C-alpha positions in Angstrom: 59.7 -173.5 -3.4 61.3 -176.1 -5.7 60.7 -178.8 -3.1 57.1 -177.7 -2.8 56.6 -177.8 -6.6 58.0 -181.4 -6.7 55.4 -182.6 -4.3 52.6 -182.0 -6.8 52.2 -185.7 -7.9 51.5 -186.7 -4.3 49.5 -183.7 -3.3 47.4 -183.5 -6.5 47.3 -187.1 -7.8 44.5 -186.4 -10.2 44.0 -183.6 -12.8 42.3 -180.4 -11.6 38.8 -180.1 -13.2 38.1 -177.0 -15.3 35.4 -174.5 -14.4 33.9 -174.2 -17.9 31.4 -171.6 -19.1 27.7 -172.1 -19.1 27.5 -174.2 -16.0 27.5 -173.7 -12.2 30.1 -175.9 -10.6 32.7 -175.8 -7.8 36.2 -177.0 -6.9 37.5 -177.2 -3.4 41.3 -177.4 -2.9 43.4 -177.6 0.3 45.7 -174.7 0.9 48.6 -177.2 0.6 47.4 -178.2 -2.9 47.1 -174.5 -3.9 50.6 -173.8 -2.6 52.0 -176.7 -4.7 50.1 -175.5 -7.8 51.4 -172.0 -7.4 54.9 -173.1 -6.9 54.6 -174.9 -10.2 53.1 -171.8 -11.8 56.2 -169.8 -10.5 58.5 -172.3 -12.3 56.3 -172.2 -15.4 55.7 -176.0 -15.5 52.1 -175.9 -16.9 52.2 -177.0 -20.5 50.3 -175.3 -23.3 49.5 -172.3 -21.1 51.9 -169.7 -22.7 50.3 -169.9 -26.1 48.8 -166.6 -27.4 47.1 -168.1 -30.6 43.3 -167.5 -30.5 42.9 -171.1 -31.6 45.0 -172.5 -28.8 43.5 -175.0 -26.4 43.5 -172.7 -23.5 42.9 -169.4 -25.3 39.8 -168.7 -23.3 41.7 -169.2 -20.0 43.9 -166.7 -18.1 47.7 -167.3 -18.1 48.9 -169.2 -15.1 52.7 -169.5 -15.5 54.6 -166.6 -14.0 56.8 -166.1 -17.2 55.2 -162.7 -17.9 56.6 -161.4 -14.5 60.2 -162.2 -15.6 62.0 -159.6 -17.8 61.2 -156.0 -18.5 61.8 -155.2 -14.9 59.8 -152.4 -13.2 59.1 -151.1 -9.7 55.6 -152.6 -10.0 56.9 -156.0 -10.7 59.4 -155.7 -7.8 56.5 -155.0 -5.4 54.6 -157.9 -6.8 57.5 -160.3 -6.3 57.8 -159.1 -2.7 54.2 -160.1 -2.1 54.6 -163.4 -3.9 57.9 -164.4 -2.2 56.4 -163.5 1.2 53.5 -165.9 0.5 56.0 -168.7 -0.3 58.1 -167.8 2.8 55.0 -168.3 4.9 53.8 -171.6 3.4 57.3 -173.1 3.3 58.2 -171.9 6.8 61.4 -170.5 5.3 61.9 -167.8 7.9 59.9 -168.5 11.0 59.3 -171.9 12.6 55.7 -171.0 13.3 55.0 -170.4 9.6 53.8 -173.5 7.8 51.5 -174.5 5.0 47.9 -173.6 6.3 45.7 -176.6 6.7 42.4 -175.3 5.5 40.4 -175.4 2.4 39.4 -172.9 -0.3 36.3 -173.3 -2.6 36.1 -171.8 -6.1 32.5 -171.7 -7.4 31.6 -170.7 -10.9 28.0 -169.5 -10.9 25.8 -169.2 -14.0 22.4 -167.7 -14.4 20.4 -169.2 -17.3 18.4 -167.0 -19.6 15.1 -168.3 -18.0 16.3 -167.1 -14.6 17.3 -163.6 -15.6 15.2 -161.1 -13.6 12.5 -159.0 -15.3 14.0 -155.7 -14.0 11.1 -153.6 -15.2 8.7 -155.4 -13.0 10.7 -155.8 -9.8 8.8 -154.7 -6.8 11.7 -154.7 -4.3 12.8 -151.6 -2.6 16.4 -150.5 -2.1 18.2 -152.1 0.9 20.3 -150.3 3.5 23.4 -148.8 2.1 26.3 -147.3 4.1 28.7 -145.1 2.1 32.2 -144.1 3.2 35.2 -142.3 1.7 37.5 -144.1 4.1 38.5 -147.7 4.3 38.8 -150.5 1.8 36.7 -153.5 0.7 39.2 -156.1 2.0 40.1 -154.2 5.1 36.7 -153.0 6.3 34.5 -155.6 4.5 35.1 -158.4 6.9 32.1 -160.6 7.3 30.7 -159.2 4.0 30.7 -160.5 0.5 33.7 -158.7 -1.0 33.5 -157.6 -4.6 36.5 -158.1 -6.9 36.3 -155.6 -9.8 37.4 -158.3 -12.1 38.4 -158.8 -15.7 36.5 -161.5 -17.6 39.8 -163.5 -17.5 40.0 -163.5 -13.7 43.0 -161.9 -12.1 43.5 -159.4 -14.9 47.1 -158.3 -15.1 48.2 -159.7 -11.8 50.9 -161.7 -13.6 51.8 -158.7 -15.8 52.0 -155.0 -15.0 48.4 -154.4 -13.8 48.0 -153.0 -10.3 44.5 -151.8 -9.7 41.9 -153.3 -7.4 41.7 -156.8 -8.7 45.5 -157.3 -9.0 46.1 -156.0 -5.5 43.4 -158.3 -4.1 45.1 -161.3 -5.8 48.5 -160.2 -4.5 47.6 -159.9 -0.9 45.5 -163.1 -1.1 47.8 -165.2 -3.5 45.6 -168.3 -3.2 43.2 -166.4 -5.6 45.8 -166.7 -8.3 45.3 -170.4 -8.7 41.8 -169.7 -10.0 43.5 -168.7 -13.3 44.5 -172.3 -13.8 41.0 -173.6 -14.2 38.5 -170.8 -14.7 37.4 -170.2 -18.3 36.6 -166.6 -19.3 33.5 -165.4 -17.6 30.3 -164.9 -19.6 27.8 -162.1 -19.3 25.7 -163.9 -16.6 28.5 -165.6 -14.7 30.7 -164.9 -11.7 33.4 -166.6 -9.8 32.9 -166.9 -6.0 35.9 -167.8 -3.8 35.4 -168.8 -0.2 38.2 -169.3 2.3 41.2 -167.4 0.8 43.7 -166.2 3.3 45.3 -162.8 3.5 49.1 -162.9 3.8 50.3 -159.4 3.2 49.7 -155.8 4.2 50.1 -153.1 1.5 50.0 -149.4 0.7 48.8 -147.5 -2.3 47.5 -148.1 -5.8 49.0 -148.4 -9.3 52.5 -146.9 -9.3 52.2 -146.1 -5.6 51.5 -149.7 -4.6 54.0 -151.0 -2.0 54.2 -154.3 -0.2 54.6 -153.6 3.5 54.6 -156.6 5.8 53.2 -159.9 6.9 49.5 -160.0 7.7 48.4 -162.3 10.5 45.0 -163.5 9.3 42.9 -164.1 12.3 39.6 -164.7 10.4 37.7 -167.6 11.8 37.2 -170.8 9.8 33.9 -172.4 9.0 33.0 -176.1 9.4 34.9 -176.8 6.2 38.0 -175.2 7.6 37.7 -172.3 5.2 38.4 -168.8 6.3 35.1 -166.9 6.7 36.0 -164.7 3.8 34.1 -164.7 0.5 35.2 -162.8 -2.6 33.2 -162.6 -5.8 34.7 -161.7 -9.2 32.3 -159.8 -11.5 33.7 -158.2 -14.6 32.2 -155.0 -15.8 32.1 -153.9 -19.5 35.0 -151.9 -20.8 33.6 -148.7 -22.4 35.9 -147.0 -24.9 33.1 -144.6 -25.5 31.5 -143.7 -22.2 28.1 -142.9 -23.8 27.7 -146.6 -24.8 26.9 -147.5 -21.2 23.7 -145.6 -21.4 22.1 -148.0 -23.9 19.7 -150.2 -22.0 21.2 -153.5 -23.4 24.4 -152.5 -21.6 22.6 -151.5 -18.4 20.8 -154.9 -18.5 24.1 -156.7 -18.9 25.6 -154.9 -15.9 22.5 -155.4 -13.8 22.5 -159.2 -14.6 26.2 -159.5 -13.9 25.9 -157.7 -10.5 22.9 -159.7 -9.6 24.7 -163.0 -10.4 27.5 -161.9 -8.1 25.4 -160.6 -5.3 22.8 -163.5 -5.1 23.5 -166.8 -3.5 22.0 -169.5 -1.3 20.7 -168.7 2.2 23.7 -170.2 3.9 25.9 -167.7 2.1 23.6 -164.9 3.2 23.8 -166.0 6.8 27.6 -165.8 6.8 27.9 -162.7 4.5 24.7 -160.6 4.9 26.1 -157.5 3.3 28.1 -156.6 0.2 31.3 -154.6 0.3 31.9 -152.8 -2.9 32.8 -149.5 -4.5 33.3 -147.9 -7.9 33.0 -151.1 -9.9 33.8 -150.8 -13.6 34.9 -147.2 -13.3 38.2 -145.5 -14.0 40.1 -147.6 -16.5 36.9 -149.3 -17.6 35.2 -146.0 -18.3 32.1 -146.6 -16.1 30.0 -143.7 -14.9 30.2 -143.8 -11.0 26.6 -142.6 -10.5 25.1 -145.1 -12.9 27.3 -148.0 -11.6 26.4 -147.2 -8.0 22.7 -147.3 -8.9 23.1 -150.6 -10.8 24.7 -152.2 -7.7 22.0 -150.8 -5.4 19.3 -152.3 -7.6 21.1 -155.7 -7.8 21.6 -155.7 -4.0 17.9 -155.0 -3.5 16.9 -158.0 -5.6 19.5 -160.2 -3.9 18.0 -158.9 -0.5 21.4 -157.8 0.8 22.6 -154.7 2.5 25.6 -152.8 1.0 28.7 -151.0 2.2 30.0 -148.7 -0.5 33.6 -147.4 -0.4 34.4 -144.4 -2.5 38.2 -144.6 -1.9 38.7 -141.0 -0.7 36.0 -139.3 -2.8 34.0 -137.3 -0.2 31.9 -135.5 -2.8 30.7 -138.8 -4.2 29.7 -139.9 -0.7 27.3 -137.0 -0.6 25.9 -137.6 -4.1 25.2 -141.3 -3.5 23.8 -140.8 0.0 21.4 -138.1 -1.2 20.3 -140.2 -4.1 19.8 -143.3 -2.0 18.0 -141.3 0.7 15.7 -139.7 -1.9 14.8 -143.1 -3.4 14.2 -144.9 -0.1 12.2 -142.0 1.4 9.8 -142.1 -1.6 9.8 -146.0 -1.6 10.8 -146.1 -5.2 10.9 -149.8 -6.4 13.7 -151.3 -8.5 11.2 -151.6 -11.4 10.2 -147.9 -11.2 13.9 -146.9 -11.1 14.6 -149.2 -14.1 11.9 -147.6 -16.1 13.2 -144.1 -15.2 16.7 -145.2 -16.4 15.0 -146.3 -19.7 13.5 -142.9 -20.2 16.8 -141.2 -19.3 18.8 -143.3 -21.8 16.3 -142.6 -24.5 16.5 -138.9 -23.8 20.3 -139.0 -23.8 20.3 -140.8 -27.2 18.2 -138.0 -28.6 20.6 -135.4 -27.2 18.0 -134.0 -24.8 20.1 -134.9 -21.7 23.7 -135.2 -20.6 25.1 -138.1 -18.6 26.0 -135.9 -15.7 22.3 -135.0 -15.2 21.3 -138.6 -14.4 20.5 -138.0 -10.7 18.7 -134.7 -11.3 16.6 -136.4 -14.0 15.6 -139.2 -11.6 14.6 -136.7 -8.9 12.5 -134.7 -11.3 10.8 -137.9 -12.8 10.0 -139.3 -9.3 8.7 -136.0 -8.0 6.5 -135.6 -11.1 5.1 -139.1 -10.7 4.4 -138.6 -7.0 2.7 -135.2 -7.6 0.5 -136.7 -10.4 -0.7 -139.3 -8.0 
């Protein structure tokens, strides 16, 4: 690892550009370059990146040096180190002769939607696309050939270099090349996402949070595209963190989440050809306080506007599978447009603010509103 770190001047002879906010731009790195950069991150050689002062030069960037993993030992950190050291064993060929630094490329694309390009959700005439819903499987395991959603923090990678161990951190641990994005990706704005194409999976794992355990080597057999990138695309979209769950039922918050999801789900036609569907799940729920019914609808609406199918994983929640399937079936059977659904959400949020509805009654409210509209016609 030390030898790999020392190769940096030859492997990366120029400075790495920064993916700054308010602009769509991309960086493509070789997997060898990424390995060198991550070796330096492990040895904490990047200057000015440990500062916590809000006025510091890189205050709006995630940490990249691995210093926060050292000290205050825990079982979580031990499992993280097992995944990280396994990555370095593979790319340095430390244990097996057939292991060597992969020779492909990885592209990191920051995508920004300007104010003039934000959809008018109230007027959208698109209908919901096909959605498959399952309580079994995982986004990264069963979402091959799909656009895989990273339930991100605005500082990408979240707590991967600290104690965090939920969906985003696990994604970064089993695909360690994602970690290098923390070096150059400024904090994501409300209409921005980070799209990573070509990251390789190195590890198998089990569990979540305190149950997370590194298991073994993963032999990634994903094909490469014409740029020698693995045909795997991951999009980081950060949901709002709701300390008060009722706050998410204000339409400004709904608009923000719709725009964020749409930014992540849309893309050029070449991207759609390779990754025609979206693999996602309970985005922005649990620790972020999101309502699963509302967040699922928001993602369905964004996928409809992006003209992509969706595979939704509920991570073992069979009851949620039924709730979402019945709601989606109801809306598609009655050919409810995204605009009609948006206006219904507006009415519901207004009723909720007046105390005339409860958040748990969202789906029943939608059914009643749609049925009343249909019968009046």
